N, CA and C atoms as an extended XYZ file, in Angstrom:
444
Properties=species:S:1:pos:R:3:atomname:S:1:resname:S:1:resid:I:1 pbc="F F F"
N        34.497      -24.852       10.830 N   MET     1
C        33.287      -24.194       11.264 CA  MET     1
C        33.086      -24.490       12.746 C   MET     1
N        32.878      -23.473       13.550 N   THR     2
C        32.660      -23.664       14.972 CA  THR     2
C        31.248      -24.154       15.222 C   THR     2
N        31.046      -24.680       16.435 N   ASP     3
C        29.730      -25.212       16.780 CA  ASP     3
C        28.657      -24.133       16.722 C   ASP     3
N        28.996      -22.911       17.138 N   SER     4
C        27.996      -21.840       17.122 CA  SER     4
C        27.612      -21.434       15.707 C   SER     4
N        28.508      -21.616       14.735 N   GLU     5
C        28.193      -21.281       13.349 CA  GLU     5
C        27.290      -22.321       12.704 C   GLU     5
N        27.209      -23.515       13.285 N   SER     6
C        26.415      -24.579       12.678 CA  SER     6
C        25.012      -24.666       13.267 C   SER     6
N        24.595      -23.646       13.998 N   ARG     7
C        23.258      -23.642       14.595 CA  ARG     7
C        22.372      -22.620       13.910 C   ARG     7
N        21.079      -22.908       13.955 N   ILE     8
C        20.082      -21.973       13.443 CA  ILE     8
C        19.059      -21.772       14.556 C   ILE     8
N        18.717      -20.532       14.805 N   TYR     9
C        17.726      -20.215       15.827 CA  TYR     9
C        16.527      -19.541       15.179 C   TYR     9
N        15.352      -19.787       15.709 N   GLY    10
C        14.156      -19.127       15.211 CA  GLY    10
C        12.912      -19.903       15.562 C   GLY    10
N        11.772      -19.239       15.500 N   LYS    11
C        10.503      -19.881       15.824 CA  LYS    11
C         9.945      -20.692       14.663 C   LYS    11
N        10.420      -20.444       13.453 N   ASN    12
C         9.820      -21.086       12.285 CA  ASN    12
C        10.721      -22.147       11.663 C   ASN    12
N        11.463      -22.867       12.474 N   LEU    13
C        12.339      -23.914       11.953 CA  LEU    13
C        11.525      -25.137       11.543 C   LEU    13
N        11.986      -25.779       10.477 N   ILE    14
C        11.394      -27.041       10.030 CA  ILE    14
C        12.530      -28.024        9.803 C   ILE    14
N        12.367      -29.215       10.370 N   CYS    15
C        13.350      -30.280       10.183 CA  CYS    15
C        12.883      -31.154        9.026 C   CYS    15
N        13.691      -31.205        7.977 N   VAL    16
C        13.384      -32.014        6.800 CA  VAL    16
C        14.208      -33.293        6.897 C   VAL    16
N        13.537      -34.412        7.138 N   CYS    17
C        14.191      -35.719        7.229 CA  CYS    17
C        13.993      -36.439        5.896 C   CYS    17
N        15.061      -36.556        5.131 N   VAL    18
C        14.984      -37.226        3.830 CA  VAL    18
C        15.255      -38.709        4.046 C   VAL    18
N        14.250      -39.538        3.721 N   ASN    19
C        14.374      -40.982        3.904 CA  ASN    19
C        14.698      -41.715        2.612 C   ASN    19
N        14.276      -41.182        1.490 N   GLU    20
C        14.548      -41.774        0.180 CA  GLU    20
C        15.015      -40.672       -0.753 C   GLU    20
N        16.017      -40.975       -1.548 N   ALA    21
C        16.522      -39.990       -2.507 CA  ALA    21
C        16.968      -40.707       -3.768 C   ALA    21
N        16.572      -40.122       -4.895 N   SER    22
C        17.038      -40.625       -6.190 CA  SER    22
C        17.567      -39.432       -6.969 C   SER    22
N        18.005      -39.681       -8.197 N   GLU    23
C        18.487      -38.582       -9.032 CA  GLU    23
C        17.376      -37.580       -9.320 C   GLU    23
N        16.143      -38.039       -9.285 N   ARG    24
C        15.018      -37.195       -9.689 CA  ARG    24
C        14.254      -36.553       -8.542 C   ARG    24
N        14.180      -37.204       -7.373 N   ASP    25
C        13.327      -36.659       -6.327 CA  ASP    25
C        13.701      -37.193       -4.953 C   ASP    25
N        13.022      -36.641       -3.939 N   VAL    26
C        13.239      -37.019       -2.546 CA  VAL    26
C        11.894      -37.300       -1.885 C   VAL    26
N        11.938      -38.057       -0.789 N   SER    27
C        10.745      -38.254        0.030 CA  SER    27
C        11.183      -38.381        1.477 C   SER    27
N        10.254      -38.106        2.374 N   GLY    28
C        10.577      -38.170        3.795 CA  GLY    28
C         9.491      -37.530        4.628 C   GLY    28
N         9.890      -36.926        5.749 N   VAL    29
C         8.941      -36.294        6.656 CA  VAL    29
C         9.452      -34.931        7.092 C   VAL    29
N         8.505      -34.066        7.455 N   LEU    30
C         8.807      -32.754        8.021 CA  LEU    30
C         8.392      -32.774        9.486 C   LEU    30
N         9.285      -32.321       10.358 N   TRP    31
C         8.964      -32.132       11.763 CA  TRP    31
C         9.001      -30.643       12.052 C   TRP    31
N         8.034      -30.172       12.835 N   THR    32
C         8.010      -28.773       13.249 CA  THR    32
C         7.951      -28.720       14.770 C   THR    32
N         8.290      -27.591       15.350 N   PRO    33
C         8.178      -27.467       16.807 CA  PRO    33
C         6.732      -27.386       17.303 C   PRO    33
N         5.745      -27.270       16.403 N   TYR    34
C         4.369      -26.982       16.804 CA  TYR    34
C         3.360      -28.064       16.469 C   TYR    34
N         3.645      -28.926       15.517 N   GLU    35
C         2.687      -29.945       15.096 CA  GLU    35
C         2.946      -31.229       15.890 C   GLU    35
N         1.862      -31.957       16.216 N   GLU    36
C         1.981      -33.187       16.999 CA  GLU    36
C         2.636      -34.322       16.197 C   GLU    36
N         2.269      -34.420       14.927 N   GLU    37
C         2.729      -35.525       14.082 CA  GLU    37
C         3.589      -34.983       12.938 C   GLU    37
N         4.466      -35.828       12.378 N   PRO    38
C         5.236      -35.383       11.215 CA  PRO    38
C         4.353      -35.295        9.982 C   PRO    38
N         4.776      -34.476        9.030 N   LEU    39
C         4.073      -34.347        7.760 CA  LEU    39
C         4.887      -35.091        6.711 C   LEU    39
N         4.255      -36.026        6.021 N   THR    40
C         4.943      -36.859        5.034 CA  THR    40
C         4.901      -36.191        3.667 C   THR    40
N         6.033      -36.246        2.949 N   PHE    41
C         6.071      -35.763        1.575 CA  PHE    41
C         6.697      -36.833        0.692 C   PHE    41
N         6.251      -36.883       -0.560 N   SER    42
C         6.758      -37.906       -1.483 CA  SER    42
C         7.475      -37.294       -2.683 C   SER    42
N         7.660      -35.958       -2.655 N   SER    43
C         8.407      -35.286       -3.722 CA  SER    43
C         8.897      -33.934       -3.209 C   SER    43
N         9.858      -33.369       -3.897 N   GLY    44
C        10.346      -32.048       -3.539 CA  GLY    44
C         9.256      -31.001       -3.662 C   GLY    44
N         8.437      -31.127       -4.695 N   TYR    45
C         7.327      -30.195       -4.882 CA  TYR    45
C         6.370      -30.258       -3.695 C   TYR    45
N         6.010      -31.479       -3.291 N   GLU    46
C         5.086      -31.639       -2.169 CA  GLU    46
C         5.694      -31.085       -0.882 C   GLU    46
N         6.990      -31.261       -0.686 N   MET    47
C         7.672      -30.723        0.478 CA  MET    47
C         7.563      -29.194        0.522 C   MET    47
N         7.838      -28.536       -0.615 N   ILE    48
C         7.771      -27.076       -0.690 CA  ILE    48
C         6.342      -26.592       -0.432 C   ILE    48
N         5.348      -27.261       -1.010 N   MET    49
C         3.957      -26.852       -0.816 CA  MET    49
C         3.508      -27.045        0.638 C   MET    49
N         3.924      -28.141        1.271 N   LEU    50
C         3.595      -28.347        2.681 CA  LEU    50
C         4.211      -27.252        3.555 C   LEU    50
N         5.460      -26.937        3.281 N   MET    51
C         6.136      -25.896        4.059 CA  MET    51
C         5.461      -24.541        3.853 C   MET    51
N         5.080      -24.253        2.625 N   ASP    52
C         4.435      -22.970        2.342 CA  ASP    52
C         3.095      -22.869        3.073 C   ASP    52
N         2.336      -23.968        3.100 N   ARG    53
C         1.074      -23.967        3.838 CA  ARG    53
C         1.300      -23.783        5.338 C   ARG    53
N         2.374      -24.397        5.859 N   LEU    54
C         2.700      -24.192        7.271 CA  LEU    54
C         2.998      -22.728        7.549 C   LEU    54
N         3.804      -22.102        6.702 N   TYR    55
C         4.133      -20.687        6.903 CA  TYR    55
C         2.883      -19.812        6.833 C   TYR    55
N         1.961      -20.144        5.923 N   ASP    56
C         0.698      -19.401        5.859 CA  ASP    56
C        -0.105      -19.595        7.145 C   ASP    56
N        -0.161      -20.836        7.621 N   ASN    57
C        -0.902      -21.137        8.847 CA  ASN    57
C        -0.266      -20.448       10.059 C   ASN    57
N         1.057      -20.440       10.104 N   TRP    58
C         1.769      -19.807       11.211 CA  TRP    58
C         1.777      -18.285       11.082 C   TRP    58
N         1.504      -17.804        9.882 N   ASP    59
C         1.586      -16.370        9.585 CA  ASP    59
C         2.992      -15.833        9.863 C   ASP    59
N         3.978      -16.692        9.592 N   PHE    60
C         5.361      -16.301        9.825 CA  PHE    60
C         6.288      -17.220        9.055 C   PHE    60
N         7.143      -16.743        8.224 N   PRO    61
C         7.219      -15.361        7.765 CA  PRO    61
C         6.047      -15.033        6.834 C   PRO    61
N         5.593      -13.816        6.910 N   GLN    62
C         4.437      -13.412        6.121 CA  GLN    62
C         4.795      -13.290        4.643 C   GLN    62
N         3.816      -13.642        3.799 N   ARG    63
C         3.970      -13.450        2.353 CA  ARG    63
C         3.907      -11.967        2.032 C   ARG    63
N         4.680      -11.546        1.049 N   THR    64
C         4.611      -10.144        0.625 CA  THR    64
C         3.810       -9.987       -0.650 C   THR    64
N         3.446      -11.103       -1.287 N   THR    65
C         2.620      -11.047       -2.496 CA  THR    65
C         1.497      -12.070       -2.388 C   THR    65
N         0.404      -11.814       -3.070 N   SER    66
C        -0.699      -12.772       -3.135 CA  SER    66
C        -0.450      -13.739       -4.281 C   SER    66
N        -0.930      -14.957       -4.112 N   TYR    67
C        -0.778      -15.948       -5.170 CA  TYR    67
C        -1.698      -15.632       -6.340 C   TYR    67
N        -1.222      -15.864       -7.529 N   ARG    68
C        -2.070      -15.748       -8.718 CA  ARG    68
C        -2.764      -17.062       -8.961 C   ARG    68
N        -3.885      -17.007       -9.664 N   THR    69
C        -4.638      -18.220       -9.928 CA  THR    69
C        -5.355      -18.093      -11.265 C   THR    69
N        -5.631      -19.235      -11.881 N   PHE    70
C        -6.424      -19.245      -13.109 CA  PHE    70
C        -7.908      -19.127      -12.789 C   PHE    70
N        -8.289      -19.581      -11.594 N   GLY    71
C        -9.691      -19.573      -11.212 CA  GLY    71
C       -10.023      -18.393      -10.319 C   GLY    71
N       -11.073      -18.575       -9.552 N   GLN    72
C       -11.524      -17.557       -8.618 CA  GLN    72
C       -10.499      -17.407       -7.499 C   GLN    72
N       -10.180      -16.184       -7.124 N   LYS    73
C        -9.204      -15.929       -6.081 CA  LYS    73
C        -9.787      -16.278       -4.712 C   LYS    73
N        -9.006      -17.001       -3.906 N   ASP    74
C        -9.405      -17.372       -2.550 CA  ASP    74
C        -8.993      -16.251       -1.603 C   ASP    74
N        -9.929      -15.395       -1.253 N   LYS    75
C        -9.635      -14.221       -0.417 CA  LYS    75
C        -9.305      -14.599        1.023 C   LYS    75
N        -9.682      -15.797        1.455 N   THR    76
C        -9.406      -16.191        2.838 CA  THR    76
C        -7.914      -16.360        3.084 C   THR    76
N        -7.128      -16.597        2.038 N   ARG    77
C        -5.681      -16.778        2.209 CA  ARG    77
C        -4.943      -15.450        2.295 C   ARG    77
N        -5.624      -14.337        2.073 N   ASP    78
C        -4.977      -13.034        2.100 CA  ASP    78
C        -4.955      -12.402        3.480 C   ASP    78
N        -5.684      -12.968        4.428 N   TYR    79
C        -5.744      -12.380        5.755 CA  TYR    79
C        -4.764      -13.074        6.678 C   TYR    79
N        -4.226      -12.318        7.593 N   HIS    80
C        -3.244      -12.864        8.514 CA  HIS    80
C        -3.919      -13.672        9.614 C   HIS    80
N        -3.289      -14.734        9.994 N   ASN    81
C        -3.794      -15.649       10.998 CA  ASN    81
C        -3.597      -15.043       12.394 C   ASN    81
N        -4.670      -14.881       13.172 N   PRO    82
C        -4.508      -14.321       14.512 CA  PRO    82
C        -3.811      -15.284       15.475 C   PRO    82
N        -3.714      -16.576       15.109 N   ASN    83
C        -3.043      -17.565       15.954 CA  ASN    83
C        -1.614      -17.802       15.478 C   ASN    83
N        -0.923      -16.758       15.184 N   SER    84
C         0.450      -16.814       14.696 CA  SER    84
C         1.352      -17.548       15.680 C   SER    84
N         2.430      -18.151       15.179 N   ILE    85
C         3.371      -18.830       16.080 CA  ILE    85
C         4.091      -17.841       16.983 C   ILE    85
N         3.998      -16.581       16.682 N   ARG    86
C         4.615      -15.580       17.561 CA  ARG    86
C         4.007      -15.630       18.953 C   ARG    86
N         2.761      -16.146       19.051 N   LYS    87
C         2.065      -16.228       20.329 CA  LYS    87
C         2.078      -17.642       20.904 C   LYS    87
N         2.716      -18.582       20.221 N   ARG    88
C         2.712      -19.982       20.649 CA  ARG    88
C         4.082      -20.398       21.151 C   ARG    88
N         4.076      -21.392       22.002 N   GLU    89
C         5.331      -21.962       22.496 CA  GLU    89
C         5.555      -23.308       21.813 C   GLU    89
N         6.799      -23.616       21.458 N   PRO    90
C         7.089      -24.913       20.822 CA  PRO    90
C         6.792      -26.073       21.766 C   PRO    90
N         6.410      -27.214       21.194 N   ILE    91
C         6.152      -28.402       22.003 CA  ILE    91
C         7.310      -29.397       21.940 C   ILE    91
N         8.301      -29.133       21.078 N   ARG    92
C         9.438      -30.057       20.958 CA  ARG    92
C        10.648      -29.341       20.387 C   ARG    92
N        11.786      -29.979       20.569 N   SER    93
C        13.026      -29.544       19.938 CA  SER    93
C        13.242      -30.416       18.707 C   SER    93
N        13.880      -29.875       17.697 N   LEU    94
C        14.085      -30.617       16.447 CA  LEU    94
C        15.433      -31.327       16.392 C   LEU    94
N        16.239      -31.229       17.426 N   LYS    95
C        17.604      -31.755       17.410 CA  LYS    95
C        17.689      -33.272       17.280 C   LYS    95
N        16.691      -33.993       17.766 N   THR    96
C        16.795      -35.447       17.830 CA  THR    96
C        16.349      -36.172       16.567 C   THR    96
N        15.714      -35.495       15.654 N   TYR    97
C        15.165      -36.160       14.466 CA  TYR    97
C        16.234      -36.330       13.399 C   TYR    97
N        16.220      -37.499       12.742 N   ARG    98
C        17.191      -37.791       11.700 CA  ARG    98
C        16.510      -38.519       10.550 C   ARG    98
N        16.874      -38.128        9.329 N   GLY    99
C        16.407      -38.829        8.148 CA  GLY    99
C        17.346      -39.984        7.828 C   GLY    99
N        16.854      -40.959        7.088 N   GLU   100
C        17.686      -42.105        6.717 CA  GLU   100
C        18.821      -41.704        5.779 C   GLU   100
N        18.566      -40.744        4.888 N   LYS   101
C        19.585      -40.292        3.932 CA  LYS   101
C        20.257      -38.997        4.370 C   LYS   101
N        19.472      -38.044        4.873 N   ALA   102
C        20.020      -36.755        5.303 CA  ALA   102
C        18.983      -36.011        6.132 C   ALA   102
N        19.480      -35.042        6.888 N   THR   103
C        18.610      -34.209        7.724 CA  THR   103
C        18.987      -32.754        7.510 C   THR   103
N        17.968      -31.924        7.288 N   PHE   104
C        18.190      -30.497        7.070 CA  PHE   104
C        17.274      -29.701        8.008 C   PHE   104
N        17.825      -28.680        8.629 N   ILE   105
C        17.032      -27.739        9.411 CA  ILE   105
C        16.903      -26.489        8.548 C   ILE   105
N        15.668      -26.123        8.223 N   VAL   106
C        15.414      -25.002        7.312 CA  VAL   106
C        14.789      -23.848        8.091 C   VAL   106
N        15.336      -22.677        7.883 N   GLN   107
C        14.740      -21.457        8.414 CA  GLN   107
C        14.501      -20.506        7.250 C   GLN   107
N        13.240      -20.261        6.963 N   VAL   108
C        12.878      -19.277        5.949 CA  VAL   108
C        12.712      -17.950        6.677 C   VAL   108
N        13.547      -16.983        6.334 N   LYS   109
C        13.504      -15.682        7.000 CA  LYS   109
C        12.514      -14.734        6.331 C   LYS   109
N        12.419      -14.835        5.002 N   PHE   110
C        11.542      -13.940        4.245 CA  PHE   110
C        10.839      -14.730        3.160 C   PHE   110
N         9.638      -14.297        2.819 N   ARG   111
C         8.934      -14.815        1.645 CA  ARG   111
C         8.637      -13.612        0.769 C   ARG   111
N         9.648      -13.194        0.031 N   GLN   112
C         9.547      -12.025       -0.827 CA  GLN   112
C         9.709      -12.434       -2.278 C   GLN   112
N         9.181      -11.619       -3.174 N   ASN   113
C         9.294      -11.860       -4.615 CA  ASN   113
C         8.757      -13.240       -5.000 C   ASN   113
N         7.701      -13.664       -4.322 N   SER   114
C         7.053      -14.966       -4.566 CA  SER   114
C         8.011      -16.140       -4.416 C   SER   114
N         8.988      -16.020       -3.533 N   SER   115
C         9.891      -17.117       -3.231 CA  SER   115
C        10.363      -16.983       -1.790 C   SER   115
N        11.339      -17.783       -1.425 N   TRP   116
C        11.837      -17.815       -0.056 CA  TRP   116
C        13.292      -17.381       -0.005 C   TRP   116
N        13.662      -16.791        1.121 N   GLN   117
C        15.053      -16.496        1.409 CA  GLN   117
C        15.304      -16.941        2.849 C   GLN   117
N        16.440      -17.585        3.086 N   GLY   118
C        16.722      -18.066        4.432 CA  GLY   118
C        18.025      -18.821        4.489 C   GLY   118
N        18.068      -19.793        5.393 N   GLN   119
C        19.270      -20.607        5.540 CA  GLN   119
C        18.888      -22.048        5.831 C   GLN   119
N        19.788      -22.943        5.473 N   VAL   120
C        19.572      -24.367        5.697 CA  VAL   120
C        20.833      -24.941        6.334 C   VAL   120
N        20.624      -25.793        7.329 N   LEU   121
C        21.720      -26.478        8.004 CA  LEU   121
C        21.658      -27.949        7.637 C   LEU   121
N        22.732      -28.468        7.064 N   TRP   122
C        22.848      -29.889        6.788 CA  TRP   122
C        23.370      -30.503        8.080 C   TRP   122
N        22.510      -31.168        8.833 N   SER   123
C        22.827      -31.603       10.194 CA  SER   123
C        24.007      -32.561       10.275 C   SER   123
N        24.084      -33.517        9.373 N   GLU   124
C        25.144      -34.519        9.451 CA  GLU   124
C        26.534      -33.901        9.293 C   GLU   124
N        26.670      -32.918        8.438 N   LYS   125
C        27.980      -32.288        8.184 CA  LYS   125
C        28.147      -30.963        8.926 C   LYS   125
N        27.080      -30.511        9.585 N   LYS   126
C        27.089      -29.222       10.301 CA  LYS   126
C        27.504      -28.064        9.388 C   LYS   126
N        26.954      -28.101        8.169 N   LYS   127
C        27.206      -27.029        7.199 CA  LYS   127
C        25.965      -26.169        7.074 C   LYS   127
N        26.152      -24.870        7.173 N   ASN   128
C        25.066      -23.907        7.126 CA  ASN   128
C        25.243      -23.044        5.869 C   ASN   128
N        24.209      -22.976        5.025 N   VAL   129
C        24.281      -22.211        3.778 CA  VAL   129
C        23.017      -21.363        3.632 C   VAL   129
N        23.169      -20.151        3.157 N   HIS   130
C        22.029      -19.275        2.888 CA  HIS   130
C        21.508      -19.553        1.482 C   HIS   130
N        20.191      -19.439        1.294 N   PHE   131
C        19.588      -19.618       -0.029 CA  PHE   131
C        18.723      -18.410       -0.352 C   PHE   131
N        18.520      -18.180       -1.656 N   ARG   132
C        17.788      -17.004       -2.125 CA  ARG   132
C        16.456      -17.330       -2.766 C   ARG   132
N        16.130      -18.616       -2.894 N   SER   133
C        14.856      -19.021       -3.485 CA  SER   133
C        14.548      -20.461       -3.072 C   SER   133
N        13.289      -20.850       -3.219 N   ALA   134
C        12.897      -22.223       -2.927 CA  ALA   134
C        13.618      -23.197       -3.865 C   ALA   134
N        13.813      -22.794       -5.115 N   LEU   135
C        14.538      -23.634       -6.058 CA  LEU   135
C        15.985      -23.829       -5.609 C   LEU   135
N        16.623      -22.757       -5.152 N   GLU   136
C        17.998      -22.882       -4.674 CA  GLU   136
C        18.070      -23.788       -3.451 C   GLU   136
N        17.064      -23.728       -2.572 N   LEU   137
C        17.007      -24.626       -1.426 CA  LEU   137
C        16.974      -26.078       -1.889 C   LEU   137
N        16.130      -26.395       -2.857 N   LEU   138
C        16.062      -27.761       -3.392 CA  LEU   138
C        17.388      -28.187       -4.010 C   LEU   138
N        18.038      -27.269       -4.727 N   MET   139
C        19.323      -27.599       -5.347 CA  MET   139
C        20.410      -27.831       -4.287 C   MET   139
N        20.394      -27.070       -3.208 N   LEU   140
C        21.358      -27.277       -2.124 CA  LEU   140
C        21.149      -28.639       -1.472 C   LEU   140
N        19.888      -28.988       -1.233 N   MET   141
C        19.588      -30.301       -0.648 CA  MET   141
C        20.034      -31.421       -1.582 C   MET   141
N        19.778      -31.251       -2.871 N   ASN   142
C        20.176      -32.258       -3.852 CA  ASN   142
C        21.694      -32.416       -3.888 C   ASN   142
N        22.429      -31.307       -3.817 N   SER   143
C        23.896      -31.406       -3.835 CA  SER   143
C        24.411      -32.111       -2.577 C   SER   143
N        23.767      -31.874       -1.431 N   ALA   144
C        24.159      -32.550       -0.207 CA  ALA   144
C        23.874      -34.052       -0.312 C   ALA   144
N        22.726      -34.396       -0.863 N   LEU   145
C        22.365      -35.816       -1.002 CA  LEU   145
C        23.294      -36.549       -1.963 C   LEU   145
N        23.792      -35.853       -2.968 N   SER   146
C        24.721      -36.493       -3.901 CA  SER   146
C        26.086      -36.734       -3.259 C   SER   146
N        26.406      -36.003       -2.193 N   GLN   147
C        27.666      -36.191       -1.476 CA  GLN   147
C        27.560      -37.232       -0.362 C   GLN   147
N        26.308      -37.489        0.080 N   ALA   148
C        26.102      -38.387        1.228 CA  ALA   148
C        26.362      -39.835        0.872 C   ALA   148
């Protein structure tokens, strides 16, 4: 794989630094080009939910479906954020961050069919793989961690 094939470009990149990994779950921090501090997660589920909230806040990539709920629908989440990252400049590069167990650069290109589609770069091995769902992203990360 050439160096150019192992890079991901985009405004909505998230660096996932995995610091702890077991057979059942992962924990670590998320770094973004726009937030001052890292976001800590203690499970794969929490990581996915944090990332989804970031994408909603950034309004990029936009959701194509509204979330279902058992309770009253929150209509405030259906409107697009006028402070989209499309109008913001990054405050940092993600190249320098490393997790204790592994580091992944994630780019979600689409949020269609109530899931994600995009690509993930395993930084240590410089392997870039496309994924078709949030579950597939978690499985790719898990397979990388089992090889590390």
